[in-house]
C-alpha positions in Angstrom: 0.0 0.0 0.0 1.1 3.6 -0.5 1.2 4.8 3.1 2.6 8.3 3.5 1.6 9.0 7.1 2.0 5.8 9.0 5.0 5.5 11.3 8.1 3.9 9.8 8.5 0.2 10.4 11.2 -1.4 12.3 14.4 -1.8 10.3 17.0 -4.4 9.9 20.6 -3.6 9.1 20.0 -4.6 5.5 17.1 -2.1 5.2 18.7 1.0 6.7 20.8 3.2 4.5 23.9 4.9 6.0 23.4 8.6 6.8 25.6 9.9 4.0 23.5 7.9 1.5 19.9 8.7 2.4 19.8 11.9 0.4 21.3 10.1 -2.5 18.5 7.6 -2.2 16.0 10.5 -2.2 17.6 11.9 -5.4 17.2 8.5 -7.1 13.6 8.0 -6.2 12.6 11.6 -6.8 14.5 11.7 -10.1 12.6 8.6 -11.3 9.3 10.2 -10.2 10.2 13.4 -12.1 10.5 11.2 -15.3 7.1 9.6 -14.5 5.6 13.0 -14.4 7.3 14.2 -17.5 6.0 11.2 -19.5 2.4 12.1 -18.5 2.5 15.3 -20.6 5.7 15.2 -22.7 3.9 13.8 -25.8 1.3 16.5 -25.9 3.2 18.9 -28.1 4.6 16.2 -30.2 1.2 14.7 -31.2 0.9 16.7 -34.5 4.2 15.5 -35.8 3.7 12.0 -34.5 0.2 11.9 -36.2 1.8 12.9 -39.5 4.2 10.0 -39.3 1.9 7.2 -37.9 -1.5 8.3 -39.1 -3.5 7.2 -36.1 -7.3 7.4 -36.0 -9.0 9.7 -33.5 -9.6 6.9 -31.1 -6.0 5.5 -31.5 -4.6 9.0 -30.8 -6.5 9.1 -27.5 -5.1 5.7 -26.6 -1.6 6.8 -27.3 -2.0 9.8 -25.0 -4.0 8.3 -22.1 -3.1 4.6 -22.0 0.0 5.6 -19.9 -2.0 7.1 -17.1 -4.8 4.5 -17.3 -2.3 1.6 -16.9 -0.5 3.5 -14.1 -3.8 4.0 -12.3 -5.0 0.4 -12.7 -1.7 -1.1 -11.4 -0.4 1.4 -8.8 -1.9 -0.3 -5.8 -1.2 -3.8 -7.2 2.5 -3.0 -7.6 2.6 -1.6 -4.1 1.2 -4.8 -2.7 3.5 -6.9 -4.8 6.5 -4.8 -3.8 5.7 -5.4 -0.1 5.9 -9.2 -0.8 9.0 -9.5 -3.1 11.0 -6.5 -1.9 10.6 -2.9 -2.7 14.2 -2.5 -4.0 13.6 -5.3 -6.5 10.3 -3.7 -7.6 11.8 -0.3 -8.1 14.9 -1.4 -9.9 12.8 -3.6 -12.1 10.6 -0.6 -12.8 13.6 1.5 -13.8 14.8 -1.2 -16.2 11.3 -1.6 -17.7 10.9 2.2 -18.0 14.1 2.5 -20.0 13.1 -0.4 -22.3 9.5 0.9 -22.8 10.9 4.4 -23.6 13.1 3.0 -26.3 10.2 1.0 -27.7 8.1 4.2 -27.8 10.8 6.2 -29.6 11.3 3.6 -32.3 7.6 2.6 -32.9 6.8 2.4 -36.5 3.0 2.0 -36.2 0.3 3.3 -33.9 -0.4 -0.2 -32.4 3.3 -0.5 -31.4 3.3 3.0 -29.8 0.1 2.2 -27.8 1.6 -1.0 -26.6 4.8 0.7 -25.7 3.0 3.5 -23.9 1.0 0.9 -21.9 4.3 -0.8 -20.9 5.6 2.6 -19.9 2.6 3.1 -17.6 3.2 -0.4 -16.0 6.8 0.5 -15.4 5.8 3.9 -13.9 3.4 2.0 -11.5 6.3 -0.3 -10.4 8.4 2.8 -9.6 5.8 5.0 -7.9 4.2 2.2 -5.8 7.3 1.5 -3.7 9.4 4.7 -3.6 7.5 6.3 -0.7 7.9 3.2 1.3 11.6 3.2 0.6 11.8 6.8 1.8 10.0 5.8 5.1 12.6 3.1 5.6 15.6 5.3 4.9 14.7 8.4 6.8 14.3 7.6 10.5 14.0 11.2 11.7 10.4 12.5 11.5 11.3 16.0 10.4 13.7 14.7 7.7 11.2 12.2 6.5 8.5 14.9 6.2 10.8 17.0 4.1 11.8 14.0 2.0 8.2 13.1 1.3 7.5 16.7 0.4 10.3 16.7 -2.2 9.1 13.3 -3.5 5.6 14.5 -3.9 6.6 17.7 -5.7 8.8 15.8 -8.2 5.8 14.2 -10.1 4.0 17.6 -10.2 7.1 19.4 -11.5 7.6 16.7 -14.1 4.0 16.9 -15.4 4.4 20.7 -15.4 7.6 20.9 -17.5 6.7 18.0 -19.7 5.2 20.1 -22.6 8.2 22.4 -22.6 10.6 19.5 -22.7 8.6 17.9 -25.4 8.5 21.1 -27.4 12.2 21.7 -27.2 13.1 18.1 -28.1 10.4 17.5 -30.8 11.2 20.6 -32.7 14.9 19.8 -33.0 15.0 16.0 -33.2 11.4 14.8 -33.9 8.7 13.2 -31.8 10.5 10.0 -31.0 13.2 11.8 -29.2 10.8 12.9 -26.5 11.0 9.3 -25.2 14.7 8.9 -25.8 15.6 11.6 -23.3 14.5 9.2 -20.6 17.0 6.5 -21.4 20.3 8.1 -20.3 18.7 9.4 -17.1 17.3 6.0 -16.4 20.7 4.4 -16.9 22.2 6.7 -14.3 19.3 6.2 -11.9 19.5 2.5 -12.3 23.3 2.4 -11.7 23.2 4.6 -8.7 20.0 3.0 -7.3 21.4 -0.5 -7.5 24.2 0.7 -5.1 22.4 2.9 -2.6 18.7 1.8 -2.4 18.3 -0.7 0.5 16.0 -3.7 0.4 12.9 -3.7 2.5 9.6 -5.6 2.6 6.6 -6.0 4.7 7.1 -8.9 7.2 3.3 -9.5 7.1 2.4 -8.7 3.5 -1.2 -8.2 2.3 -2.8 -10.7 0.1 -2.3 -10.1 -3.6 -5.6 -10.8 -5.2 -5.0 -11.6 -8.9 -8.7 -11.8 -9.7 -9.2 -8.3 -8.5 -6.4 -7.0 -10.7 -7.9 -8.8 -13.8 -11.4 -7.5 -13.1 -10.3 -3.8 -12.6 -8.0 -3.7 -15.6 -10.3 -5.5 -18.0 -13.4 -3.6 -16.8 -11.8 -0.2 -17.1 -10.3 -1.0 -20.5 -13.8 -2.2 -21.8 -15.6 1.0 -20.7 -12.9 3.3 -22.1 -12.7 1.4 -25.4 -16.5 1.7 -25.8 -16.4 5.4 -25.1 -13.7 6.1 -27.7 -15.2 3.8 -30.3 -18.5 5.7 -29.9 -16.8 9.0 -30.6 -14.8 7.7 -33.5 -18.0 6.3 -35.2 -20.2 9.2 -34.1 -22.8 6.7 -32.9 -23.5 3.4 -31.1 -23.3 -0.1 -32.5 -23.5 -3.6 -31.2 -19.8 -3.8 -30.4 -20.0 -0.6 -28.4 -23.0 -1.7 -26.4 -21.6 -5.2 -25.6 -18.2 -3.8 -24.6 -19.6 -1.0 -22.5 -22.0 -3.3 -20.6 -19.4 -6.0 -20.2 -16.8 -3.5 -18.9 -19.3 -2.0 -16.5 -20.4 -5.5 -15.2 -16.7 -6.4 -14.6 -16.2 -3.2 -12.6 -19.4 -3.9 -10.6 -18.1 -7.4 -9.8 -14.7 -5.8 -8.8 -16.4 -3.4 -6.3 -18.5 -6.2 -4.9 -15.4 -8.4 -4.5 -13.5 -5.6 -2.7 -16.3 -5.2 -0.2 -16.3 -8.9 0.5 -12.5 -9.4 0.9 -10.9 -9.0 4.3 -7.8 -7.6 2.5 -9.1 -5.8 -0.5 -7.1 -4.3 -3.3 -8.9 -1.0 -2.7 -10.9 -0.6 0.5 -14.2 0.9 -0.7 -15.5 1.1 2.9 -13.6 4.4 3.1 -16.2 5.8 0.7 -18.8 5.5 3.4 -17.4 8.8 4.7 -19.0 11.5 2.6 -16.0 13.9 2.9 -13.6 11.2 1.7 -15.8 10.5 -1.3 -16.3 14.2 -2.1 -12.6 15.0 -1.9 -11.8 12.1 -4.2 -14.3 13.3 -6.8 -12.8 16.8 -6.5 -9.3 15.4 -7.2 -10.5 13.3 -10.2 -12.5 16.1 -11.7 -9.9 18.8 -11.2 -6.8 16.8 -12.3 -8.7 15.3 -15.2 -9.7 18.8 -16.4 -6.2 20.1 -15.9 -4.4 17.4 -17.8 -7.0 17.6 -20.5 -6.4 21.4 -20.8 -2.7 20.8 -21.2 -3.3 18.3 -23.9 -6.1 20.0 -25.9 -4.6 23.4 -25.6 -1.3 22.3 -27.2 -3.2 20.7 -30.0 -5.4 23.7 -30.5 -2.5 26.1 -30.5 -0.6 24.0 -33.1 -3.4 22.9 -35.3 -5.6 25.9 -35.3 -3.0 28.6 -34.4 -0.1 27.2 -36.3 2.3 27.3 -33.3 5.5 25.3 -33.4 6.0 22.6 -30.8 8.4 24.8 -28.8 6.2 27.8 -29.0 3.2 25.7 -27.8 5.2 24.4 -24.9 6.3 27.9 -23.9 2.7 29.1 -24.2 1.8 26.7 -21.4 4.4 27.9 -18.9 2.2 30.6 -17.3 -0.4 27.9 -16.6 2.2 25.6 -15.1 3.8 28.4 -13.0 0.5 29.5 -11.7 -0.3 25.9 -10.8 2.9 25.7 -8.7 2.0 29.0 -7.0 -1.5 27.6 -6.2 0.0 24.5 -4.6 2.4 26.5 -2.5 -0.2 29.0 -1.3 -3.0 26.4 -0.7 -2.1 26.0 3.0 -2.4 29.8 3.5 -5.8 29.8 1.8 -7.0 26.9 3.9 -5.8 28.6 7.1 -7.6 31.8 6.2 -10.9 30.5 4.8 -10.9 26.8 5.6 -10.6 23.8 3.4 -14.2 23.7 2.2 -14.4 27.4 1.2 -10.9 27.4 -0.4 -11.6 24.2 -2.3 -15.0 25.4 -3.5 -13.6 28.8 -4.5 -10.6 27.4 -6.3 -12.9 25.0 -8.3 -15.1 27.9 -9.3 -12.0 29.9 -10.3 -10.8 27.0 -12.5 -14.3 26.8 -14.0 -14.5 30.5 -14.7 -11.1 30.3 -16.5 -12.2 27.4 -18.6 -15.4 29.4 -19.5 -13.3 32.4 -20.5 -11.1 30.3 -22.8 -14.3 28.9 -24.4 -15.8 32.4 -24.8 -12.9 34.6 -25.8 -10.0 32.2 -26.6 -8.3 33.1 -29.9 -5.0 31.5 -31.0 -4.2 34.7 -32.9 -4.2 36.8 -29.7 -2.3 34.9 -27.0 -2.6 37.9 -24.6 -6.3 37.3 -24.3 -5.6 33.8 -23.1 -3.0 34.8 -20.5 -5.3 35.8 -17.6 -7.6 32.7 -18.0 -4.5 30.4 -18.1 -3.1 32.0 -14.9 -6.4 31.6 -13.1 -6.8 28.0 -14.3 -3.4 27.1 -13.1 -3.7 28.8 -9.8 -7.2 27.3 -9.0 -6.1 23.8 -10.1 -3.0 24.0 -7.9 -5.1 24.8 -4.8 -7.6 22.1 -5.5 -5.0 19.4 -6.1 -3.2 20.2 -2.8 -6.3 20.7 -0.6 -8.2 17.9 -2.3 -5.3 15.5 -1.5 -5.1 16.8 2.1 -8.9 16.4 2.5 -8.7 12.8 1.4 -6.1 12.0 4.0 -7.8 14.0 6.8 -11.2 12.4 6.2 -9.8 8.9 6.9 -9.0 7.6 10.4 -5.2 7.8 11.1 -4.9 4.0 11.3 -6.3 3.8 7.7 -3.9 6.3 6.2 -2.3 3.7 4.1 -5.5 2.7 2.3 -6.4 6.4 1.9 -3.0 7.3 0.4 -3.5 4.4 -2.1 -6.8 5.8 -3.3 -5.4 9.4 -3.3 -2.6 8.4 -5.7 -4.9 6.3 -7.9 -7.4 9.2 -8.1 -4.9 11.5 -9.7 -3.8 9.1 -12.3 -7.3 7.9 -13.0 -8.4 11.5 -13.4 -5.7 12.2 -15.9 -6.7 9.1 -18.0 -10.4 9.6 -17.9 -10.2 13.3 -18.5 -8.4 12.9 -21.8 -10.6 9.9 -22.7 -14.0 11.6 -22.1 -13.2 15.1 -23.3 -11.2 13.7 -26.2 -14.2 11.6 -27.3 -16.4 14.8 -27.2 -13.9 16.7 -29.3 -13.8 13.9 -31.9 -17.5 13.7 -32.1 -17.9 17.4 -32.6 -15.1 17.5 -35.2 -16.5 14.5 -37.2 -20.1 15.8 -37.2 -19.1 19.5 -37.7 -16.7 19.3 -40.7 -18.6 20.9 -43.5 -18.7 19.8 -47.1 -16.1 21.5 -49.3 -16.9 22.2 -52.9 -14.7 20.1 -55.2 -13.8 17.6 -52.5 -14.6 14.0 -53.4 -16.8 12.0 -50.9 -13.9 9.6 -50.1 -11.6 12.4 -49.4 -14.2 14.1 -47.2 -14.7 10.8 -45.3 -10.9 10.6 -44.7 -10.7 14.2 -43.6 -13.4 13.6 -41.0 -11.3 11.0 -39.2 -9.1 13.6 -37.5 -7.2 16.9 -38.1 -4.1 15.0 -39.1 -6.2 13.0 -41.6 -7.4 16.3 -43.1 -3.7 17.4 -43.5 -3.0 14.1 -45.3 -6.0 14.6 -47.6 -4.9 18.0 -48.9 -1.5 16.7 -50.0 -2.8 15.8 -53.4 -5.4 18.5 -53.9 -5.1 21.8 -55.8 -4.3 24.8 -53.7 -7.8 26.4 -53.6 -9.5 23.2 -52.5 -6.7 22.3 -50.1 -6.9 25.8 -48.4 -10.7 25.4 -48.1 -10.4 21.9 -46.5 -7.8 23.1 -44.0 -9.9 26.2 -43.2 -12.9 23.9 -42.6 -10.9 21.5 -40.5 -9.5 24.3 -38.3 -13.0 25.7 -37.7 -14.4 22.2 -36.8 -11.5 21.6 -34.4 -11.9 25.0 -32.9 -15.6 24.3 -32.3 -14.6 20.9 -30.7 -12.2 22.6 -28.4 -14.9 25.1 -27.4 -17.3 22.2 -26.6 -14.5 20.5 -24.5 -14.1 23.8 -22.5 -17.8 24.1 -21.9 -18.1 20.4 -20.7 -15.1 20.9 -18.4 -16.6 24.1 -17.0 -19.8 22.3 -16.3 -18.0 19.4 -14.5 -16.0 21.8 -12.4 -19.1 23.9 -11.4 -20.9 20.7 -10.4 -17.8 19.5 -8.4 -17.6 22.9 -6.6 -21.3 22.7 -5.7 -20.7 19.1 -4.4 -17.7 20.4 -2.3 -19.7 23.3 -0.9 -22.5 21.0 0.3 -20.7 17.7 1.2 -17.5 19.0 2.8 -19.4 20.6 5.7 -18.1 19.4 9.1 -20.0 16.7 10.8 -22.6 17.6 13.3 -21.3 15.0 15.7 -18.0 13.2 16.1 -17.5 9.5 15.8 -16.1 7.1 13.3 -18.3 5.6 10.8 -18.6 1.8 11.2 -17.2 -0.3 8.3 -19.9 -1.4 5.9 -19.1 -4.6 4.2 -21.3 -6.6 2.0 -22.3 -9.9 3.5 -20.9 -12.6 1.3 -21.6 -16.2 1.1 
């Protein structure tokens, strides 16, 4: 389990790092988490050039982008439980090695299918790394104050990575091509693996939790089925038998998964925590906010490049005010909470984020970046507060003795939000683009059908067309994509307003104290 707040366990000589090595251990695990964060967003600015080379469909493009975070979310807790059994050092070093291999496979992929598979493997490797690093920190740092500082640095590493990912991707993609955004991982991983093998101590849980393979299979298969059905519906602009069967099957598997967790004495995810309304509300706030934030990073880079004609580097630089404001929001969140309380600060920050999204939808213009600057600053600042206070609310809503289970759900909610945000909003954009691309005089029906698949498909279509027709097709494609981006912003605004209302109502303090009794389903 990912347990950030529980006291450190008793250590053996094998498990305890020498004092002069503990900060080197922190550098290793934080550096690896930085890479995990970078890979969440590094591909965003490279998508247009990757699309021109691999020609993915709209649904395949979404899989390329979000399969990393979906795989990471699905396996994060599982890898933590497995690391407790086989040894956290083994798990982390194996994750480093797998991360390097998967990065290389991504860089040299020659088809969309290969890239999706490699990105999924990258997510699995990231789960292996992230699941055990915080437990290693707790073993290495015996002093409470030093451990708190170390965990703070560890936590910020992933956020910093996700923040600078678009800029790193823009610099690298513009100079060396889209595949190079993955190759930058390899030399860093080689160094981390070499140093980690020497300094990271081995540790394991002497009484490990049960590793339930059936639960893993149910959660992964069910989530994949639902997301596949969603993306296929957007790609085909309608519902067919395959979509219905896949969606119903995936939902049924997820239902069985939840039932199974409530029956097991040692569940993979302890759903009894959701009996506490504040815990449930805070989790939904994190999923909605982080999903909207990562989606904004992704769709904004596409919008700026495909509608505004930005280069990858310029698009990455355009996102820096958003990222900087996000960091400021995270830093000032404790001050806001102390002044106005968690509930008011969380609600206000969600409304600020929603207002910024609405402003982007209403007045956003790629030709006038200055108009976007204030909404981007407000979006980043609001999201930074919500992510920090939402995570804190999740932990504070749980009983201290259950902080491990709460931390596991907290980490999973961030990654699940990132994956589902791109999947749901990306499907909406695809649907609007496909149904909103107008007929162009002089364009054959087959060419129009191809141009409807995605913006990159429209770029392919115009390659053999005369200039007047090609210009008209690209103008129509930009307008359709622009409308799709506007619809995405409106949907995200609605979700954030609904989440703010939920937080305002459901995060009220309890009228009376007392722990909620566990509510498990009677099985048998």
